[in-house]
C-alpha positions as CSV (number, residue, x, y, z in Angstrom):
1,M,-36.6,-1.2,28.5
2,R,-36.6,-2.5,24.9
3,Q,-35.5,0.8,23.6
4,T,-32.5,0.9,26.0
5,I,-31.4,-2.6,25.0
6,I,-31.7,-1.8,21.3
7,A,-29.8,1.5,21.8
8,L,-27.0,-0.3,23.8
9,S,-26.6,-3.1,21.2
10,A,-26.4,-0.5,18.4
11,A,-23.8,1.5,20.3
12,A,-21.8,-1.7,21.0
13,F,-22.0,-2.7,17.3
14,A,-20.8,0.8,16.2
15,A,-17.9,0.7,18.7
16,G,-16.9,-2.7,17.5
17,L,-16.7,-1.4,13.9
18,L,-14.6,1.6,14.9
19,A,-12.2,-0.4,17.1
20,Q,-10.9,-2.5,14.2
21,P,-7.5,-1.4,12.9
22,A,-7.2,-0.3,9.3
23,A,-6.2,-3.1,6.9
24,A,-2.8,-2.6,5.2
25,A,-2.4,-3.1,1.5
26,K,-1.1,-6.6,0.8
27,T,0.4,-8.5,-2.1
28,K,-1.1,-11.7,-3.5
29,M,1.1,-13.7,-1.2
30,G,-0.1,-11.8,1.9
31,C,2.9,-9.5,2.5
32,E,2.4,-5.9,3.4
33,I,3.4,-3.7,0.4
34,G,6.7,-1.8,1.0
35,K,7.5,-3.5,4.3
36,E,7.6,-7.2,3.7
37,V,8.8,-9.5,0.9
38,W,8.1,-13.1,0.2
39,N,10.9,-15.5,1.1
40,A,10.4,-18.8,-0.8
41,T,13.1,-20.6,1.3
42,E,11.2,-19.9,4.6
43,G,7.8,-20.0,3.0
44,K,6.6,-16.8,4.6
45,C,6.8,-13.0,4.5
46,V,9.9,-11.5,6.0
47,P,10.7,-7.8,6.8
48,G,12.5,-6.0,4.0
49,K,12.1,-3.9,0.9
50,P,11.2,-5.3,-2.5
51,K,14.2,-5.9,-4.8
52,Y,12.4,-4.4,-7.8
53,A,10.5,-1.4,-6.3
54,K,8.5,0.9,-8.6
55,K,10.1,4.3,-9.2
56,S,8.2,7.3,-8.2
57,T,6.5,9.2,-11.0
58,A,8.6,12.4,-10.3
59,K,11.8,10.5,-10.8
60,A,10.6,8.7,-13.9
61,T,9.3,11.9,-15.6
62,A,12.5,13.7,-14.8
63,K,14.6,11.0,-16.4
64,T,12.4,10.8,-19.5
65,S,12.5,14.6,-20.0
66,K,16.3,14.6,-19.7
67,A,16.6,11.7,-22.2
68,T,14.4,13.3,-24.8
69,A,16.2,16.7,-24.4
70,K,19.5,15.0,-25.1
71,K,18.2,13.0,-28.1
72,A,16.3,15.7,-30.0
73,P,18.6,18.4,-31.4
74,P,17.0,21.8,-31.8
75,K,15.4,22.5,-35.2
76,Q,16.8,25.5,-37.1
């Protein structure tokens, strides 16, 4: 009887851990990154994209390689 109660409580505990949704990455104000922005007028997070979003690394490296190619003339 004791073993059954212990096994059932352990199963319920494990099911409770697995039932929780995954936590989304949040900013310091509590807004979800990429989906919400902080609106100071309303005093809360509102849906929308950030005004100053970070560029992807592929775009950033492509621009820097083009810029260096234009600036540096070939050595002869």
